[in-house]
N, C-alpha and C positions, 0 to 999 in steps of 0.2 A: 508472559512479558508482552508489552505493547509492540505493535508493528508500525514502522515508518516506511514510507515508500518514496524512492527516488526515481521519478520517471524521466524518460528521454526529453530533451529540450527541443527536438526537431518538429515544431508545429507546422512547418512548411511541407511535411511529408505525411502520407497516409498512415504509415506505421507509427510515426511519432504521435499523431493524433490519437491513434488507438492505444498507445502507451499511456497517454493522459486519461483517456476514457477508463482504462483499467484501474488506474490509480484512484480516480474519482469514485468508481464503483466500490473499490475496497474500503474507501472512507465511509461510504453510505451503508455498506452491508457488514463490515467487520470492525468499524471504528478505528481504522488505520489513520495515520497522519501523513500528509504529503510534505516532502521536503522539496522546496523550489530549487532546481539546479542552478539558476542564476544567482539567487541569494546565497546559496551554499558556497558557490565558487567565490563570490565577492566578500562574504563575511562568514567564514566557517564557524566562528565562535557563537553565532546566532543559534546554531543547532547543536552545540556541543553537549548540553545536558540531555536533550531529547535523544540524541543518537546513543549516548552512554546508557540510557535506561530502556532502550527499545531494540527489537530485531530489525535489521535493515534489509528490505527487499528492493533490489535494483531492477528496473524495467527498461530494457533497451528496445528501441524501435527497429533499427536495422543493424546489419553487421558492422557499421561504424562504431557502435557500442559507446556512444558519447557519455552515457550515464556511468557505465562501468569504468571508463577512463577517468572520469571526474572522481569517483569514489577511490580509485587506486591512487590518483595523484595526491589526494588528501589523507591517504593512509587509513581509510575507514574500514571497519570490519563488516564484510558483506555476509549476511546469513542465507540469502537466497537470490537467485537471478532468473529473469525471464527475458527471452529474445522474441519479440512479437513476430517478426518476419519468419523466424524458424518455426514458431507455433503454427502460423498460417500454412506454411509448406507441409508440415507433418500432418496437419488436419485436412489437407486437400482443399482449402478454401482459397478462392481467387479474390484478392483484395485489390480494388481499383485504385485510381489516382486521386479520387475525390477527397477533399479535406473535411467533408462532412461524413461521419460514419454512416454507412448504409446498413440494411438488415444483415448482410453477410458479415460486415465488420463487427456489429454488435453481437452476432452469434459467436464470433471468435472471442470477444471479450467475456461472454458468459462461459464459454468452454474453459478459458484460462482461470476464471473465478472458481469453477468446479474443480479444476485440476489442483489449484492451490489448497482447496478444502480437503481434497483427497490426500494430498501430501501430508497435511497436518494430522489427519486421522491415522495415516500409515505410520508416521513417526511415533505418535502416542501409543500405538499398539505394539510396534516392534521393539520399543525400549523395554517392554516387559516380557518379551518372548525370547527364550534362548536361541531359537532358530534351528536349522537342520544341518549345521556344520558339525562334523564329528572329529574327534581327536585322531591324529594319524597313528598308524601302527608300525610302519616300516621307516627306518631311519638310516642315514649315513652317519658315521661317527668320525669326528676329527679329534685326535688325541694329541695333547701337548702337555708335557711334564705330567703332573698328576690329574690334569683336567681332561674331561671327555665332553665334547660339545655335540649335541644331537641335531641333525638336520633332516626333516621329512624328505624321503627320497622321491615321492610322487605327489602330484596334485597341488604343490605349492611353488610360488616364485618368490624371489628375494631381492631386496635392494642392497646396495653397498652400505646403506645406513643401518643395516642389521634389522630390518623389518621384513615381515612376510605378508603375502597376500594369497588367499584362496578364493577362487571364483566359482560361483554356481549361477548359471544364467546371467542375468544382468546385475547381480549383486556380488559383492566381495566382502570377505571378512579379513581384517588386518590385525597384526600384533607384532610383538618383538620376538627376536629369536632367542634360543637357548644361550647363545654367546652373551647377549645383553643381560639376561636375568642372572647369569652366573657372575658377571662382572659387577652388577649392582649389589649382589648378595641379597640380604633380606629386604624385600620391598615393603615399605611402610605406608606409602601414600600414593593415591592415583587421582590425578586431575583430568577429567574428561574434556573433550571438545564439546561444543554445543550441537546437539542433534538438530538437523535441518540445515546446517551450514554448507555452503558450496566451497569446495576446496580444490586446489590444483595439486598435481603430483608433487610430493615432498613438502606439502604444507603440514603444519602440526595438527595431530589428531588427539593429543593428550600428552601428559607428562607423568613420569614415574619417579619416585624418590625413595631412597634408602638411607640408612645411616652413613653410607659411604659416599653417595653422590646423587645427583638428579639428572635425568635425561629427558629431552623432548622426543616424542614419538612422531616420526615424519611419515606420512602416508605414502606407500608405494604407488598409489593410484589416485586419479582425479575423480571428482563426482560430488555427490551430495551425501552427507552423513545421515543415514536413516536410523541408526541405532548406536548407542554406546553401551558398554558392558557395565551396567550399574552395580553388578555384584562386586566389582572391584572397589567400590567406595567403602564397603564394610570388610572386604576380604582381599586386599591387594596382594596377599601372598599367593593367590591363585596363579599369578604370573610366574612365580618361582616354581610352583608345583606342576603347572601344565601350560607352558607358554604358547603352545600351538593349538590348544583346545580351550579349556575353561578360562584361560588367561587372555583371551582375545581382547582387543582394545575397542574396535569400532567396526560397524558395517557400513559399506559405501554403495550407493546406487551409481554404477559406473557411468562415466561420461564419454571416455574415449580410450577404452582398454587397448585397442589395437596399437595406438601410439604409445601409451604408457609402458606396455610390455617390452618395447624396444630398449628400455633402460633397466630392465629387470633380468635376473639371473636364474638359471635352473639350479638344482641342488648341487650338481657336480661343480659348477662354476663358483657358486657361493662357498662351497667347502674350501676352495683354494683361497678365497678372501679370508675366511676364518683362520686358516693356517697361518697366514701372514700376520693378521691382527693379534693372534694369540702369541706369536713370537715377539711382536712389538711390545705387548703388555709385560712380558717377562724381562725385558731389557732394563 
C-alpha cells in the first residue's frame, strides 16, 4: 500500500523544519505523498480518497504533537508515528534553533529514514515467523456450572476486556482468554489489524466472529503492531483450540508497558472477574 505523510506544521521551529525535511526525503526516496496539514484541516475531502488508499505516517516535530492532534480531530486512521524531538533525544543529537537544517539535523533525518526502512523489513519478516512464545502449561481453573475456564497461572497479565498479554523483552504477544473463546463457541472468521499500526491501550487489534456473535479484540497494551497471526485467516479455530498459544492475535512492540500494566490484572485477580462474568452469563 502507498504511504502518505502528514508532517508538523510548525515551520517556525527547528524540529518542525526537520519534520518537513523528513517528509520531503520520504517522497524522494520512497515515493510517499505529502498531506498538507493546512489544506487537510480546511478541506478534509481533498485528501479523502488518498487517505483511504494509503498508510498514514504522522510526523510530529515537538511534544505539542500538532499533526497527531489534527489526525485525531479528523478521525484519521494512523498507521505509524514519529516524534522528531524524541528521536533526537534518543539518538543523542543536539539540534540547535536554526530554521535551516545543519549537518546534524540532516544526520537525524537520515537516521529516521533508516529506522523506518528497518521497521518495514522487521514487519514483513515477523509476519511469517511464529516467534518464541510458548503455550502455557500451568493453569488456574474457574468452574461455573458445567463450564471450566482456564487461566495461565504465571507469565501472563489480563485486562477486564478478557484479553491477555505475555511480555518478552520489548515485545508482547496478545490474545483472548479461554472465557472469550468458550462464549463465542466455534470461531469461523478472524479479521486482523494492520501490521505496522500504532495503537493505544485498549485499541482494537482484530475481531473474531462465530455463528453466535462477533467480538472486537482490544489490546491490553500500547505500541506498534509488528506481527499478526496470519494462520488464523485459514484456521480461526486455533483460538478455540489453544487461545493462550497458537491462537494468539498480534505481537506488539511495547510503547509504555510500565503505564499499561497499571490497568492489568494477574491471574488471581482475573479469575475473580471470570467468576462474576460467568455468573452473569448464566442469568
